[in-house]
C-alpha positions as a Markdown table, in Angstrom:
| # | Residue | x | y | z |
|---|---|---|---|---|
| 1 | Unk | 222.0 | 16.5 | 87.1 |
| 2 | Unk | 222.3 | 12.5 | 87.0 |
| 3 | Unk | 225.0 | 10.9 | 85.4 |
| 4 | Unk | 224.9 | 7.5 | 83.6 |
| 5 | Unk | 227.8 | 5.8 | 83.5 |
| 6 | Unk | 229.9 | 4.8 | 80.4 |
| 7 | Unk | 229.3 | 0.8 | 81.9 |
| 8 | Unk | 225.9 | 1.6 | 81.8 |
| 9 | Unk | 225.2 | 3.2 | 78.4 |
| 10 | Unk | 226.7 | -0.3 | 77.2 |
| 11 | Unk | 223.8 | -2.2 | 78.7 |
| 12 | Unk | 221.3 | 0.1 | 76.7 |
| 13 | Unk | 221.6 | 3.6 | 78.5 |
| 14 | Unk | 220.3 | 6.1 | 75.3 |
| 15 | Unk | 223.0 | 7.3 | 73.1 |
| 16 | Unk | 222.9 | 10.6 | 71.3 |
| 17 | Unk | 222.5 | 11.5 | 67.6 |
| 18 | Unk | 224.8 | 13.9 | 66.7 |
| 19 | Unk | 223.6 | 15.8 | 63.3 |
| 20 | Unk | 221.8 | 18.6 | 61.8 |
| 21 | Unk | 223.5 | 19.8 | 59.1 |
| 22 | Unk | 221.6 | 23.3 | 58.0 |
| 23 | Unk | 223.5 | 23.6 | 54.7 |
| 24 | Unk | 225.6 | 21.1 | 51.6 |
| 25 | Unk | 228.7 | 22.8 | 52.2 |
| 26 | Unk | 228.3 | 22.2 | 56.5 |
| 27 | Unk | 230.8 | 18.9 | 57.5 |
| 28 | Unk | 230.0 | 17.7 | 61.1 |
| 29 | Unk | 233.4 | 17.1 | 61.6 |
| 30 | Unk | 234.0 | 20.8 | 62.4 |
| 31 | Unk | 232.0 | 20.1 | 65.6 |
| 32 | Unk | 233.5 | 16.6 | 66.9 |
| 33 | Unk | 236.8 | 15.0 | 67.8 |
| 34 | Unk | 238.8 | 14.9 | 64.5 |
| 35 | Unk | 238.7 | 11.3 | 64.7 |
| 36 | Unk | 235.7 | 10.9 | 63.4 |
| 37 | Unk | 236.8 | 12.9 | 60.0 |
| 38 | Unk | 233.5 | 13.0 | 58.2 |
| 39 | Unk | 233.9 | 14.7 | 54.9 |
| 40 | Unk | 231.8 | 17.4 | 53.9 |
| 41 | Unk | 228.7 | 16.4 | 51.8 |
| 42 | Unk | 229.1 | 15.7 | 48.0 |
| 43 | Unk | 228.8 | 18.7 | 45.6 |
| 44 | Unk | 224.9 | 17.9 | 44.4 |
| 45 | Unk | 223.6 | 18.7 | 40.6 |
| 46 | Unk | 220.3 | 19.7 | 41.7 |
| 47 | Unk | 218.4 | 22.9 | 42.8 |
| 48 | Unk | 217.2 | 21.4 | 45.8 |
| 49 | Unk | 217.7 | 18.7 | 47.8 |
| 50 | Unk | 218.0 | 16.6 | 51.6 |
| 51 | Unk | 218.9 | 13.7 | 53.3 |
| 52 | Unk | 217.3 | 12.3 | 56.7 |
| 53 | Unk | 218.1 | 9.1 | 58.5 |
| 54 | Unk | 214.3 | 7.6 | 58.9 |
| 55 | Unk | 214.3 | 6.4 | 62.4 |
| 56 | Unk | 216.1 | 9.5 | 64.0 |
| 57 | Unk | 214.0 | 11.8 | 61.9 |
| 58 | Unk | 217.7 | 13.5 | 61.9 |
| 59 | Unk | 218.8 | 15.8 | 58.4 |
| 60 | Unk | 222.3 | 14.6 | 57.8 |
| 61 | Unk | 222.6 | 17.3 | 54.8 |
| 62 | Unk | 220.1 | 19.7 | 52.9 |
| 63 | Unk | 220.4 | 22.2 | 50.4 |
| 64 | Unk | 217.4 | 24.6 | 49.5 |
| 65 | Unk | 215.5 | 21.8 | 51.2 |
| 66 | Unk | 212.6 | 24.7 | 52.1 |
| 67 | Unk | 211.9 | 25.4 | 48.9 |
| 68 | Unk | 208.7 | 25.9 | 47.2 |
| 69 | Unk | 208.9 | 23.5 | 44.2 |
| 70 | Unk | 206.8 | 21.8 | 41.4 |
| 71 | Unk | 206.7 | 18.4 | 43.1 |
| 72 | Unk | 205.6 | 16.5 | 39.6 |
| 73 | Unk | 204.7 | 12.7 | 40.3 |
| 74 | Unk | 206.3 | 12.9 | 43.7 |
| 75 | Unk | 202.5 | 14.1 | 44.4 |
| 76 | Unk | 201.3 | 10.2 | 43.6 |
| 77 | Unk | 203.7 | 9.2 | 46.8 |
| 78 | Unk | 201.1 | 11.2 | 48.9 |
| 79 | Unk | 198.0 | 9.9 | 46.9 |
| 80 | Unk | 199.5 | 6.2 | 47.3 |
| 81 | Unk | 199.5 | 7.6 | 51.1 |
| 82 | Unk | 195.7 | 8.6 | 51.3 |
| 83 | Unk | 195.0 | 4.8 | 49.3 |
| 84 | Unk | 197.0 | 3.2 | 52.0 |
| 85 | Unk | 195.2 | 4.7 | 54.9 |
| 86 | Unk | 191.7 | 4.2 | 53.2 |
| 87 | Unk | 192.9 | 0.3 | 53.1 |
| 88 | Unk | 193.9 | -0.1 | 56.4 |
| 89 | Unk | 191.1 | 1.6 | 57.8 |
| 90 | Unk | 188.8 | -0.7 | 56.0 |
| 91 | Unk | 186.9 | 1.6 | 53.9 |
| 92 | Unk | 188.7 | -0.1 | 50.8 |
| 93 | Unk | 190.2 | -3.5 | 50.3 |
| 94 | Unk | 192.8 | -4.5 | 47.4 |
| 95 | Unk | 190.6 | -6.9 | 45.7 |
| 96 | Unk | 187.6 | -4.0 | 45.0 |
| 97 | Unk | 186.7 | -3.4 | 42.0 |
| 98 | Unk | 186.8 | 0.2 | 40.6 |
| 99 | Unk | 184.6 | 1.0 | 37.7 |
| 100 | Unk | 186.8 | 3.7 | 35.1 |
| 101 | Unk | 185.2 | 6.6 | 34.8 |
| 102 | Unk | 185.5 | 8.9 | 31.4 |
| 103 | Unk | 187.6 | 11.8 | 33.3 |
| 104 | Unk | 190.4 | 8.5 | 33.9 |
| 105 | Unk | 190.3 | 8.3 | 30.0 |
| 106 | Unk | 193.4 | 9.9 | 28.6 |
| 107 | Unk | 192.1 | 10.1 | 25.0 |
| 108 | Unk | 188.9 | 12.1 | 26.3 |
| 109 | Unk | 191.6 | 14.4 | 28.4 |
| 110 | Unk | 193.9 | 16.4 | 27.0 |
| 111 | Unk | 196.1 | 17.6 | 30.3 |
| 112 | Unk | 197.1 | 13.6 | 29.8 |
| 113 | Unk | 198.4 | 14.1 | 26.4 |
| 114 | Unk | 201.9 | 12.8 | 26.2 |
| 115 | Unk | 202.2 | 11.9 | 30.3 |
| 116 | Unk | 202.7 | 8.9 | 32.1 |
| 117 | Unk | 199.8 | 6.4 | 32.0 |
| 118 | Unk | 198.2 | 2.9 | 33.2 |
| 119 | Unk | 196.0 | 3.1 | 29.8 |
| 120 | Unk | 192.8 | 3.0 | 31.0 |
| 121 | Unk | 189.7 | 3.1 | 28.9 |
| 122 | Unk | 186.2 | 4.0 | 30.4 |
| 123 | Unk | 184.3 | 1.0 | 31.6 |
| 124 | Unk | 187.2 | -1.0 | 32.8 |
| 125 | Unk | 186.6 | -2.8 | 35.8 |
| 126 | Unk | 190.0 | -2.9 | 37.2 |
| 127 | Unk | 190.9 | -4.2 | 41.3 |
| 128 | Unk | 192.5 | -1.2 | 43.4 |
| 129 | Unk | 195.7 | -3.3 | 43.7 |
| 130 | Unk | 196.0 | -3.2 | 40.3 |
| 131 | Unk | 195.3 | 0.0 | 40.2 |
| 132 | Unk | 197.5 | 0.9 | 43.3 |
| 133 | Unk | 200.4 | -0.3 | 41.3 |
| 134 | Unk | 199.7 | 1.8 | 37.9 |
| 135 | Unk | 200.5 | 4.3 | 40.1 |
| 136 | Unk | 202.8 | 4.0 | 41.5 |
| 137 | Unk | 204.9 | 1.7 | 39.5 |
| 138 | Unk | 203.8 | 2.6 | 35.8 |
| 139 | Unk | 203.0 | 6.3 | 37.7 |
| 140 | Unk | 199.5 | 6.7 | 36.0 |
| 141 | Unk | 197.7 | 9.5 | 35.9 |
| 142 | Unk | 194.8 | 7.7 | 34.7 |
| 143 | Unk | 195.0 | 5.6 | 37.7 |
| 144 | Unk | 194.9 | 8.4 | 40.1 |
| 145 | Unk | 192.0 | 10.0 | 38.7 |
| 146 | Unk | 190.7 | 6.2 | 38.6 |
| 147 | Unk | 190.9 | 5.9 | 42.4 |
| 148 | Unk | 190.5 | 9.1 | 43.4 |
| 149 | Unk | 187.0 | 8.9 | 41.9 |
| 150 | Unk | 186.5 | 5.7 | 44.5 |
| 151 | Unk | 187.9 | 7.1 | 47.1 |
| 152 | Unk | 186.7 | 10.2 | 47.7 |
| 153 | Unk | 183.8 | 10.2 | 44.7 |
| 154 | Unk | 185.5 | 13.1 | 43.0 |
| 155 | Unk | 189.2 | 14.6 | 42.7 |
| 156 | Unk | 188.7 | 17.6 | 44.3 |
| 157 | Unk | 187.3 | 15.8 | 47.4 |
| 158 | Unk | 190.3 | 13.2 | 46.7 |
| 159 | Unk | 192.7 | 16.7 | 47.0 |
| 160 | Unk | 190.9 | 17.4 | 50.3 |
| 161 | Unk | 192.0 | 14.5 | 51.9 |
| 162 | Unk | 195.7 | 14.6 | 50.4 |
| 163 | Unk | 195.9 | 18.5 | 52.1 |
| 164 | Unk | 194.1 | 17.6 | 55.1 |
| 165 | Unk | 197.2 | 14.8 | 55.3 |
| 166 | Unk | 199.4 | 17.5 | 54.4 |
| 167 | Unk | 198.4 | 19.3 | 58.4 |
| 168 | Unk | 198.2 | 16.0 | 60.1 |
| 169 | Unk | 202.0 | 15.5 | 59.1 |
| 170 | Unk | 202.9 | 18.7 | 59.9 |
| 171 | Unk | 204.5 | 19.8 | 56.4 |
| 172 | Unk | 205.0 | 23.1 | 56.0 |
| 173 | Unk | 205.7 | 23.5 | 52.5 |
| 174 | Unk | 203.0 | 21.7 | 51.0 |
| 175 | Unk | 199.9 | 22.2 | 49.4 |
| 176 | Unk | 198.3 | 20.0 | 46.6 |
| 177 | Unk | 195.6 | 20.6 | 44.1 |
| 178 | Unk | 196.3 | 17.7 | 41.2 |
| 179 | Unk | 195.5 | 14.0 | 42.6 |
| 180 | Unk | 198.6 | 12.8 | 39.8 |
| 181 | Unk | 201.6 | 16.0 | 40.0 |
| 182 | Unk | 201.1 | 17.8 | 36.5 |
| 183 | Unk | 201.6 | 21.1 | 36.7 |
| 184 | Unk | 198.8 | 23.0 | 38.4 |
| 185 | Unk | 198.4 | 26.4 | 39.8 |
| 186 | Unk | 199.4 | 26.9 | 43.3 |
| 187 | Unk | 200.7 | 23.3 | 43.7 |
| 188 | Unk | 204.1 | 22.7 | 45.5 |
| 189 | Unk | 206.1 | 21.4 | 47.7 |
| 190 | Unk | 210.1 | 20.9 | 48.6 |
| 191 | Unk | 212.5 | 17.8 | 49.5 |
| 192 | Unk | 212.4 | 18.2 | 52.7 |
| 193 | Unk | 207.9 | 17.6 | 52.9 |
| 194 | Unk | 208.3 | 14.9 | 50.4 |
| 195 | Unk | 211.3 | 13.0 | 52.6 |
| 196 | Unk | 208.8 | 13.4 | 55.1 |
| 197 | Unk | 205.9 | 11.9 | 53.1 |
| 198 | Unk | 208.1 | 9.1 | 52.4 |
| 199 | Unk | 208.6 | 8.4 | 56.0 |
| 200 | Unk | 205.2 | 8.5 | 56.8 |
| 201 | Unk | 204.7 | 5.9 | 53.7 |
| 202 | Unk | 207.0 | 3.4 | 55.0 |
| 203 | Unk | 206.3 | 4.2 | 59.3 |
| 204 | Unk | 202.4 | 4.0 | 58.6 |
| 205 | Unk | 201.1 | 2.0 | 55.7 |
| 206 | Unk | 204.4 | -0.5 | 54.9 |
| 207 | Unk | 201.9 | -3.0 | 52.7 |
| 208 | Unk | 201.7 | 0.0 | 50.5 |
| 209 | Unk | 205.2 | 1.2 | 50.8 |
| 210 | Unk | 206.2 | -2.8 | 49.7 |
| 211 | Unk | 204.6 | -2.3 | 46.3 |
| 212 | Unk | 207.2 | 0.6 | 45.7 |
| 213 | Unk | 210.2 | -2.1 | 45.1 |
| 214 | Unk | 208.5 | -3.9 | 42.7 |
| 215 | Unk | 210.7 | -3.6 | 39.4 |
| 216 | Unk | 207.6 | -3.7 | 36.7 |
| 217 | Unk | 204.0 | -3.9 | 35.8 |
| 218 | Unk | 201.8 | -5.7 | 33.2 |
| 219 | Unk | 198.5 | -3.9 | 32.5 |
| 220 | Unk | 196.6 | -5.2 | 29.3 |
| 221 | Unk | 199.7 | -6.7 | 28.0 |
| 222 | Unk | 201.8 | -3.5 | 28.3 |
| 223 | Unk | 204.3 | -3.8 | 30.0 |
| 224 | Unk | 206.1 | -0.8 | 32.3 |
| 225 | Unk | 209.3 | -0.9 | 34.3 |
| 226 | Unk | 209.6 | 1.6 | 37.6 |
| 227 | Unk | 211.3 | 4.7 | 36.6 |
| 228 | Unk | 213.4 | 4.5 | 40.1 |
| 229 | Unk | 216.4 | 3.5 | 38.3 |
| 230 | Unk | 218.2 | 2.6 | 42.1 |
| 231 | Unk | 216.0 | -0.2 | 42.2 |
| 232 | Unk | 218.5 | -2.0 | 40.3 |
| 233 | Unk | 222.0 | -0.6 | 41.8 |
| 234 | Unk | 223.5 | -3.6 | 43.6 |
| 235 | Unk | 225.8 | -1.4 | 45.3 |
| 236 | Unk | 222.4 | 0.4 | 47.2 |
| 237 | Unk | 219.7 | -1.9 | 48.8 |
| 238 | Unk | 217.5 | 0.7 | 47.9 |
| 239 | Unk | 213.4 | -0.2 | 48.0 |
| 240 | Unk | 211.5 | 2.8 | 46.9 |
| 241 | Unk | 210.7 | 5.8 | 46.3 |
| 242 | Unk | 209.3 | 7.7 | 43.2 |
| 243 | Unk | 210.4 | 9.4 | 41.1 |
| 244 | Unk | 208.7 | 12.5 | 38.8 |
| 245 | Unk | 209.3 | 14.5 | 35.8 |
| 246 | Unk | 208.0 | 17.8 | 34.2 |
| 247 | Unk | 209.6 | 20.8 | 32.2 |
| 248 | Unk | 209.0 | 23.6 | 34.8 |
| 249 | Unk | 209.9 | 20.9 | 37.8 |
| 250 | Unk | 213.1 | 19.1 | 36.4 |
| 251 | Unk | 213.8 | 15.6 | 37.2 |
| 252 | Unk | 212.9 | 14.4 | 40.7 |
| 253 | Unk | 214.0 | 11.3 | 42.9 |
| 254 | Unk | 212.6 | 10.3 | 46.4 |
| 255 | Unk | 214.7 | 7.4 | 47.0 |
| 256 | Unk | 215.3 | 5.2 | 50.6 |
| 257 | Unk | 217.8 | 2.7 | 51.0 |
| 258 | Unk | 218.7 | 0.3 | 54.4 |
| 259 | Unk | 222.5 | -0.7 | 55.5 |
| 260 | Unk | 221.7 | -3.2 | 58.5 |
| 261 | Unk | 219.5 | -1.3 | 61.1 |
| 262 | Unk | 219.8 | 2.0 | 59.2 |
| 263 | Unk | 217.3 | 3.7 | 56.7 |
| 264 | Unk | 218.1 | 6.6 | 55.0 |
| 265 | Unk | 215.7 | 8.5 | 53.2 |
| 266 | Unk | 216.9 | 11.2 | 50.3 |
| 267 | Unk | 214.6 | 13.9 | 48.2 |
| 268 | Unk | 216.4 | 15.6 | 45.4 |
| 269 | Unk | 213.9 | 18.2 | 43.1 |
| 270 | Unk | 215.1 | 19.6 | 40.2 |
| 271 | Unk | 217.8 | 17.5 | 38.9 |
| 272 | Unk | 219.1 | 18.3 | 35.5 |
| 273 | Unk | 218.9 | 14.9 | 33.9 |
| 274 | Unk | 217.0 | 11.8 | 33.9 |
| 275 | Unk | 219.7 | 9.6 | 34.8 |
| 276 | Unk | 221.1 | 12.7 | 36.7 |
| 277 | Unk | 218.9 | 12.4 | 39.6 |
| 278 | Unk | 219.6 | 8.7 | 40.0 |
| 279 | Unk | 223.6 | 9.6 | 40.1 |
| 280 | Unk | 223.3 | 12.4 | 43.0 |
| 281 | Unk | 220.5 | 10.6 | 45.4 |
| 282 | Unk | 223.0 | 7.8 | 45.3 |
| 283 | Unk | 225.8 | 10.4 | 46.2 |
| 284 | Unk | 223.7 | 11.6 | 48.7 |
| 285 | Unk | 222.8 | 7.7 | 50.5 |
| 286 | Unk | 226.2 | 6.5 | 49.9 |
| 287 | Unk | 227.8 | 9.6 | 52.3 |
| 288 | Unk | 225.0 | 8.7 | 54.3 |
| 289 | Unk | 226.1 | 5.1 | 54.4 |
| 290 | Unk | 229.5 | 5.4 | 55.2 |
| 291 | Unk | 229.9 | 8.2 | 57.3 |
| 292 | Unk | 227.2 | 7.7 | 60.2 |
| 293 | Unk | 225.2 | 4.7 | 62.0 |
| 294 | Unk | 222.2 | 4.8 | 63.4 |
| 295 | Unk | 221.6 | 3.4 | 67.2 |
| 296 | Unk | 218.8 | 2.1 | 69.0 |
| 297 | Unk | 220.4 | 1.4 | 72.8 |
| 298 | Unk | 217.2 | 2.4 | 74.7 |
| 299 | Unk | 214.0 | 0.5 | 74.4 |
| 300 | Unk | 210.6 | 1.7 | 75.3 |
| 301 | Unk | 210.1 | 0.8 | 78.8 |
| 302 | Unk | 213.7 | -0.3 | 79.9 |
| 303 | Unk | 214.5 | 1.4 | 83.0 |
| 304 | Unk | 217.1 | 4.2 | 82.3 |
| 305 | Unk | 217.7 | 5.3 | 85.9 |
| 306 | Unk | 215.2 | 4.9 | 89.2 |
| 307 | Unk | 214.6 | 8.3 | 91.3 |
| 308 | Unk | 212.9 | 7.8 | 95.0 |
| 309 | Unk | 209.3 | 9.0 | 95.4 |
| 310 | Unk | 207.5 | 10.9 | 98.3 |
| 311 | Unk | 203.6 | 9.6 | 99.3 |
| 312 | Unk | 203.5 | 7.0 | 97.1 |
| 313 | Unk | 202.6 | 3.6 | 97.2 |
| 314 | Unk | 206.1 | 2.7 | 96.5 |
| 315 | Unk | 209.3 | 4.5 | 97.8 |
| 316 | Unk | 211.0 | 4.4 | 94.3 |
| 317 | Unk | 210.1 | 5.1 | 90.6 |
| 318 | Unk | 211.3 | 3.8 | 87.0 |
| 319 | Unk | 212.2 | 5.9 | 84.5 |
| 320 | Unk | 213.3 | 5.7 | 80.9 |
| 321 | Unk | 211.4 | 6.7 | 77.7 |
| 322 | Unk | 208.4 | 5.8 | 76.0 |
| 323 | Unk | 209.4 | 5.5 | 72.6 |
| 324 | Unk | 212.3 | 3.7 | 71.0 |
| 325 | Unk | 215.3 | 6.3 | 70.9 |
| 326 | Unk | 216.9 | 6.0 | 67.9 |
| 327 | Unk | 220.0 | 8.4 | 67.1 |
| 328 | Unk | 222.2 | 9.2 | 64.5 |
| 329 | Unk | 225.7 | 9.1 | 65.1 |
| 330 | Unk | 229.1 | 9.6 | 63.6 |
| 331 | Unk | 230.1 | 5.9 | 61.9 |
| 332 | Unk | 232.8 | 4.0 | 65.2 |
| 333 | Unk | 231.7 | 7.0 | 68.0 |
| 334 | Unk | 229.3 | 4.8 | 70.1 |
| 335 | Unk | 231.7 | 4.1 | 72.5 |
| 336 | Unk | 232.0 | 8.0 | 72.9 |
| 337 | Unk | 228.8 | 8.5 | 74.0 |
| 338 | Unk | 227.5 | 9.6 | 77.4 |
| 339 | Unk | 224.0 | 10.6 | 78.9 |
| 340 | Unk | 222.4 | 12.7 | 81.7 |
| 341 | Unk | 219.0 | 13.6 | 82.3 |
| 342 | Unk | 217.7 | 16.2 | 84.7 |
| 343 | Unk | 214.8 | 16.2 | 86.4 |
| 344 | Unk | 211.8 | 19.3 | 86.2 |
| 345 | Unk | 211.4 | 19.0 | 89.8 |
| 346 | Unk | 214.2 | 18.3 | 92.4 |
| 347 | Unk | 211.8 | 15.3 | 94.2 |
| 348 | Unk | 208.8 | 13.6 | 92.8 |
| 349 | Unk | 205.5 | 13.5 | 94.5 |
| 350 | Unk | 203.3 | 11.1 | 93.8 |
| 351 | Unk | 200.6 | 10.6 | 91.9 |
| 352 | Unk | 202.6 | 9.5 | 89.0 |
| 353 | Unk | 201.1 | 8.5 | 85.3 |
| 354 | Unk | 202.5 | 6.0 | 83.8 |
| 355 | Unk | 204.5 | 7.8 | 80.8 |
| 356 | Unk | 204.4 | 11.3 | 82.6 |
| 357 | Unk | 207.3 | 13.7 | 81.2 |
| 358 | Unk | 209.3 | 13.8 | 84.5 |
| 359 | Unk | 212.7 | 15.1 | 83.0 |
| 360 | Unk | 214.8 | 15.3 | 80.4 |
| 361 | Unk | 217.4 | 13.3 | 78.8 |
| 362 | Unk | 220.6 | 14.6 | 77.7 |
| 363 | Unk | 223.2 | 13.0 | 75.4 |
| 364 | Unk | 226.9 | 14.1 | 75.1 |
| 365 | Unk | 229.2 | 13.7 | 72.7 |
| 366 | Unk | 233.3 | 15.4 | 72.9 |
| 367 | Unk | 232.0 | 17.3 | 76.3 |
| 368 | Unk | 228.2 | 18.9 | 74.1 |
| 369 | Unk | 225.1 | 18.0 | 74.1 |
| 370 | Unk | 223.9 | 16.9 | 71.0 |
| 371 | Unk | 220.6 | 15.3 | 71.4 |
| 372 | Unk | 217.6 | 15.4 | 74.0 |
| 373 | Unk | 214.6 | 12.7 | 74.8 |
| 374 | Unk | 211.6 | 13.6 | 77.0 |
| 375 | Unk | 212.6 | 11.3 | 80.4 |
| 376 | Unk | 209.4 | 9.4 | 81.5 |
| 377 | Unk | 208.0 | 7.2 | 84.5 |
| 378 | Unk | 207.6 | 4.1 | 83.5 |
| 379 | Unk | 205.2 | 2.5 | 85.9 |
| 380 | Unk | 202.4 | 4.5 | 87.9 |
| 381 | Unk | 202.7 | 5.7 | 91.4 |
| 382 | Unk | 199.6 | 5.9 | 93.4 |
| 383 | Unk | 199.2 | 8.1 | 96.5 |
| 384 | Unk | 200.0 | 6.2 | 99.4 |
| 385 | Unk | 198.0 | 5.5 | 102.5 |
| 386 | Unk | 197.5 | 8.4 | 105.3 |
| 387 | Unk | 199.9 | 6.9 | 107.9 |
| 388 | Unk | 202.5 | 6.6 | 105.2 |
| 389 | Unk | 202.1 | 10.3 | 103.5 |
| 390 | Unk | 202.7 | 11.2 | 107.4 |
| 391 | Unk | 205.4 | 9.4 | 107.9 |
| 392 | Unk | 207.1 | 11.0 | 104.2 |
| 393 | Unk | 205.9 | 14.6 | 105.0 |
| 394 | Unk | 208.0 | 13.9 | 108.7 |
| 395 | Unk | 211.0 | 12.6 | 106.4 |
| 396 | Unk | 210.9 | 15.1 | 103.9 |
| 397 | Unk | 211.0 | 18.2 | 106.0 |
| 398 | Unk | 213.7 | 16.6 | 108.3 |
| 399 | Unk | 215.4 | 16.6 | 105.0 |
| 400 | Unk | 214.7 | 19.8 | 103.8 |
| 401 | Unk | 216.1 | 21.4 | 107.4 |
| 402 | Unk | 219.1 | 19.1 | 107.3 |
| 403 | Unk | 219.9 | 17.5 | 104.1 |
């Protein structure tokens, strides 16, 4: 095993992720030096929740996170994701004009009675950008239908796209049956999956996600406020994401906030009051920011270590990671982290391809391995010439005999 010294860690060696809690009552303080002093997760008044670090993907707290529940208007996060991907790929543009059909007319659609609306009428000609705001800010069920028809030709076809993305994102407990989230047989999601959809929105379609921080939208002289009340909370830097409510779902809220380079995403499902979902989400976010931090000391393409190479056109190869290493650690513990690596084989033989995995980086805190990353080749090493390979063969035999 190869060890990286603490002094090298300070210069950019990857540091370890610390947390992977599995229940509401679990506290990381049990597994880490007592100076960390992390209290248990606050009591959360909801049926299910999860708190994750956006960058590292680590779960800081969870309860019933994989329980299948009615998502209500959290469904619109996936509707928005599909729209964002359609814009990103050039299939549609924000300036496209959509002609609203009868199926998006609340008066002619009894299922929309009493629900959130943008108040569209058949024949209205509305830009994609405004319909998108109607979905995200006003939670307009009618806007969802209008955009589904425009993007995919029908609601059913659009739902098919939504579920294709469910599979592509690896969501295990989600299936959509509608484009808007009103209760439907066979439609479900989970707190964990909703947090992952939020992560995908921020990561994959950032221009789409930028709309989520807007606080109000006016259409046809009807002004409506963003239902995510945490956007007005000055104690947190919340910039999204989405609320949802039906009688069977309860009060749902997925929220995301930043502090420095750290971004957290909380998902609270089955809350018991309109304001309560905000209060409980704030508890989770505040706890996460107070006791943990995100570090990114090892960048893609930066050397972590080097190793000798046999039979190559170079005598050594640089090793590191192919993606920035984001790690969640208890606040104030960065100086205590250590890193080591293990090669898959005791010797590296050319040819070696760039980004080829040749080992594992292990991150330790208080003597325990807390996370791992693949160790990859940073620079290609081609096979050496005939003479140099013969020389290396002789050297390697001598090494095996006497080494």
